[in-house]
C-alpha positions as CSV (number, residue, x, y, z in Angstrom):
1,M,-14.1,37.3,19.4
2,I,-16.1,38.5,22.5
3,F,-18.0,36.5,25.1
4,H,-21.1,37.9,26.8
5,D,-21.5,35.3,29.3
6,M,-19.3,32.7,31.1
7,R,-21.5,30.0,29.5
8,N,-20.6,30.8,25.8
9,F,-17.2,31.0,26.8
10,R,-17.1,27.5,28.3
11,L,-19.0,26.2,25.2
12,A,-16.5,27.8,23.0
13,L,-13.3,26.3,25.0
14,I,-15.2,22.6,24.7
15,A,-15.6,23.1,20.8
16,L,-11.9,24.0,20.6
17,A,-11.2,21.0,22.6
18,L,-13.3,18.8,20.6
19,T,-11.7,20.1,17.4
20,A,-8.3,19.7,18.4
21,V,-9.2,15.9,19.4
22,V,-10.8,15.3,16.1
23,T,-8.0,17.0,14.2
24,S,-5.3,15.1,16.0
25,T,-7.3,11.7,15.2
26,A,-7.5,12.2,11.8
27,E,-3.8,13.2,11.4
28,A,-2.8,10.0,13.4
29,E,-4.5,7.8,11.1
30,V,-2.6,8.4,8.1
31,G,1.1,9.1,7.5
32,V,4.3,7.8,9.0
33,G,3.8,5.8,12.0
34,A,0.0,5.8,11.9
35,Q,-1.0,2.9,14.1
36,P,-3.6,0.3,13.4
37,I,-7.4,1.6,13.4
38,E,-10.1,-0.2,15.1
39,G,-10.6,-3.4,13.4
40,A,-7.6,-3.6,11.6
41,E,-4.9,-6.6,11.6
42,L,-1.3,-6.0,11.7
43,I,0.4,-8.1,9.1
44,F,4.1,-7.2,9.5
45,D,5.7,-5.8,13.0
46,G,9.4,-6.1,11.6
47,S,9.6,-9.5,13.0
48,R,10.9,-12.9,11.1
49,K,8.3,-14.7,13.0
50,M,5.4,-12.7,11.6
51,L,7.0,-12.6,8.3
52,D,7.0,-16.3,8.1
53,A,3.5,-16.5,9.6
54,K,1.5,-14.1,7.4
55,W,3.7,-14.3,4.0
56,Q,4.9,-16.4,1.4
57,Y,6.6,-16.1,-2.1
58,W,4.2,-15.6,-5.0
59,D,4.6,-18.6,-7.0
60,G,4.2,-16.7,-10.4
61,P,5.3,-17.9,-13.8
62,R,8.9,-16.4,-13.5
63,F,9.3,-17.5,-9.8
64,S,12.8,-18.8,-9.2
65,S,13.5,-18.6,-5.7
66,A,12.6,-21.0,-2.9
67,P,11.2,-21.0,0.5
68,P,11.8,-20.0,3.2
69,I,11.5,-16.3,2.1
70,K,15.2,-15.0,1.6
71,W,14.2,-11.5,2.4
72,K,16.1,-10.1,5.2
73,I,15.0,-8.4,8.7
74,V,17.5,-5.6,9.3
75,D,17.8,-3.0,11.7
76,D,15.7,0.0,10.8
77,P,18.2,2.7,9.5
78,V,16.3,5.6,10.9
79,D,14.3,4.6,14.0
80,S,14.7,1.6,16.6
81,G,13.4,-1.7,15.7
82,T,13.9,-4.0,12.8
83,V,12.3,-3.9,9.2
84,L,12.0,-5.9,6.1
85,M,14.4,-5.4,3.3
86,T,13.7,-6.7,-0.3
87,D,16.8,-8.5,-0.8
88,D,16.9,-11.9,-2.7
89,P,19.4,-13.2,-4.9
90,A,17.0,-14.7,-7.7
91,A,16.0,-11.0,-8.2
92,A,19.6,-9.5,-9.0
93,G,19.5,-7.3,-12.1
94,G,16.1,-6.4,-11.6
95,K,14.3,-9.5,-12.7
96,Y,11.1,-8.7,-11.4
97,G,8.4,-11.5,-10.6
98,T,11.4,-13.9,-9.4
99,A,11.2,-13.4,-5.8
100,D,8.0,-11.1,-4.8
101,V,6.3,-11.9,-1.4
102,V,2.5,-12.1,-1.1
103,T,0.2,-12.4,1.9
104,K,-1.1,-15.8,2.5
105,K,-4.4,-14.2,3.3
106,K,-6.5,-13.0,0.3
107,Y,-8.6,-9.7,0.4
108,R,-11.3,-8.0,-1.7
109,D,-12.0,-4.7,-0.5
110,F,-9.6,-3.0,2.5
111,R,-8.3,-0.3,4.1
112,L,-4.2,-0.4,3.8
113,H,-1.3,1.2,5.8
114,I,2.4,0.4,4.5
115,E,5.7,2.3,5.3
116,F,8.6,1.9,2.9
117,L,12.1,3.5,2.6
118,V,14.3,3.6,-0.3
119,M,18.1,3.2,0.6
120,R,19.6,4.4,-2.5
121,K,18.7,6.5,-5.8
122,G,16.8,4.5,-8.3
123,G,15.4,2.1,-5.8
124,N,12.7,0.0,-7.1
125,S,10.1,-2.1,-5.6
126,G,6.0,-1.9,-5.8
127,V,3.0,-2.5,-3.3
128,Y,0.4,-4.6,-5.5
129,L,-3.3,-4.5,-4.3
130,Q,-4.8,-8.0,-4.6
131,N,-1.5,-8.8,-6.3
132,R,-3.0,-7.3,-9.3
133,Y,-2.8,-3.5,-9.2
134,E,0.6,-1.9,-8.6
135,I,1.2,1.2,-6.7
136,Q,4.6,2.1,-7.9
137,V,7.6,2.5,-5.5
138,L,10.3,3.9,-7.8
139,D,12.8,6.6,-6.9
140,G,13.4,9.4,-9.3
141,D,10.5,8.5,-11.4
142,K,8.0,11.3,-11.9
143,T,5.9,9.7,-14.7
144,K,2.9,7.5,-14.7
145,H,5.2,4.6,-14.2
146,G,6.7,6.5,-11.2
147,M,6.4,6.9,-7.4
148,G,3.1,6.9,-6.0
149,A,1.5,6.3,-9.3
150,V,-1.4,3.8,-9.8
151,I,1.0,2.5,-12.5
152,N,0.4,3.7,-16.1
153,E,-2.9,5.1,-14.7
154,T,-2.1,8.2,-13.0
155,P,0.6,10.6,-13.1
156,S,3.1,10.1,-10.1
157,P,2.5,12.2,-7.2
158,Y,6.1,12.7,-6.7
159,H,5.7,15.9,-4.7
160,A,4.5,14.0,-1.9
161,Y,7.5,11.9,-1.8
162,L,10.2,12.5,1.2
163,G,13.2,11.0,-0.7
164,V,15.8,8.4,-0.4
165,G,16.8,7.4,3.1
166,K,13.2,8.5,4.6
167,W,10.3,6.6,5.7
168,N,7.3,7.1,3.6
169,A,3.7,6.0,3.9
170,Y,0.8,4.9,1.7
171,D,-2.7,5.0,3.3
172,I,-5.1,3.4,0.8
173,T,-8.5,2.6,0.7
174,F,-9.3,-0.2,-2.1
175,R,-12.5,-1.6,-3.7
176,A,-12.3,-4.9,-5.6
177,A,-13.8,-5.0,-9.1
178,R,-17.5,-5.9,-9.4
179,F,-18.9,-8.8,-11.4
180,E,-22.2,-10.2,-12.7
181,N,-22.6,-13.6,-14.4
182,G,-18.6,-13.6,-14.8
183,Q,-18.5,-10.4,-16.3
184,R,-16.9,-7.1,-14.8
185,T,-19.5,-4.4,-14.4
186,E,-17.4,-2.2,-12.2
187,K,-13.6,-1.3,-12.2
188,A,-11.4,-1.6,-9.2
189,Q,-11.3,1.8,-7.6
190,V,-8.7,3.3,-4.9
191,S,-8.2,6.4,-2.9
192,M,-4.7,7.3,-1.4
193,Y,-2.9,9.3,0.7
194,F,0.8,9.8,0.3
195,N,2.6,10.8,3.5
196,G,-0.7,12.4,4.9
197,T,-1.4,14.2,1.4
198,K,-4.3,13.1,-0.7
199,V,-3.0,11.9,-4.0
200,H,-5.6,9.8,-5.5
201,S,-9.3,10.0,-5.1
202,N,-11.8,7.4,-6.2
203,Q,-9.3,6.5,-8.9
204,T,-10.5,3.5,-11.2
205,I,-8.1,1.0,-12.2
206,S,-8.5,-0.5,-15.8
207,Q,-6.3,-3.4,-15.9
208,V,-3.2,-5.3,-14.6
209,W,0.0,-3.7,-16.3
210,G,3.1,-5.6,-16.6
211,G,2.3,-8.9,-18.1
212,K,2.1,-12.2,-16.7
213,F,5.0,-11.8,-14.5
214,S,3.4,-9.1,-12.7
215,G,0.5,-10.7,-11.0
216,I,-3.0,-12.4,-10.9
217,D,-4.5,-11.7,-14.3
218,G,-1.4,-10.3,-15.9
219,G,-1.6,-13.0,-18.6
220,N,-5.2,-12.7,-19.2
221,D,-6.2,-10.7,-22.3
222,G,-3.3,-8.6,-21.9
223,G,-4.1,-7.7,-18.4
224,K,-7.4,-6.8,-19.3
225,G,-9.1,-10.1,-18.5
226,I,-9.7,-9.4,-14.5
227,T,-11.3,-12.6,-12.8
228,D,-13.6,-12.1,-9.7
229,V,-11.2,-13.8,-7.3
230,P,-9.6,-11.9,-4.3
231,G,-5.7,-11.6,-4.0
232,G,-3.0,-11.1,-1.5
233,L,-1.1,-7.9,-0.7
234,K,2.1,-8.3,-2.9
235,L,5.6,-6.8,-2.3
236,Q,8.0,-6.6,-5.2
237,C,11.7,-7.6,-5.4
238,E,13.5,-6.1,-8.1
239,G,17.0,-6.7,-6.8
240,H,16.9,-3.3,-5.0
241,D,17.3,-2.3,-1.4
242,V,14.0,-1.0,-0.2
243,R,12.7,-1.5,3.3
244,Y,9.1,-2.0,4.6
245,R,7.6,-1.7,8.0
246,N,4.3,-1.0,10.0
247,I,1.9,-2.9,7.7
248,W,-1.7,-3.1,8.7
249,I,-4.8,-3.7,6.9
250,K,-8.5,-3.6,7.8
251,E,-11.1,-5.6,5.6
252,L,-14.1,-3.6,4.4
253,D,-17.3,-4.2,2.4
254,L,-17.8,-1.4,0.4
255,V,-21.2,-1.7,-1.2
256,E,-20.9,1.9,-2.9
257,A,-18.3,2.8,-5.6
258,D,-16.5,5.1,-3.4
259,T,-13.3,4.7,-1.8
260,E,-13.0,8.1,-0.1
261,F,-11.8,7.5,3.5
262,T,-14.0,7.2,6.7
263,D,-11.1,6.0,8.7
């Protein structure tokens, strides 16, 4: 590229600098280590204090643990600091729904960042949006029931998974189902980055899968009876060693049926 005067050269340098800033900012907003965006609330910082303040057990039909939360705060196996371990005796043997934890606060539309680490092959957990719709955490499974899938509705984007013993990140924009006169008129919708790679784009979610033990509305008309109530962010305990850290969320009001990222 040839510049015929210094003014054009300076403008080009400014443009390059701005491009670098924008690119850096965009990359920092998704992926492992992403910090809360403006207006977001940190809901897990690795401490027992925040776990007890912002989370509780989901008292569902299969719940068999008891407060306080038995999940452990342990050392980060990769970096410094402490993290949350999905360890509760009630869930031993893979008994899902017995000891899941959910935020005390309930949400409709939101932007979510969450990081997880699977310690052993076959490690199993799950991230439940509104305590309804599961984004799967399951090492080794590349099916519609597998890692990173909007469970039973999309193929697993397994190619984006970094593997056992490494931190992974989901960045999600979620829009709740819409209703008129008590009837669902628009399905829930989600877009997601997995470790900085776009894997779901305006994906609609038809129902709650997994039955009545899985979350809100799971027992309503086979999971198709979605109700017009908000729900918390839930983490699933299935007797496997999966760790979580750096969880933050920003409430949104998505008027249009569009979950493409703006932040």
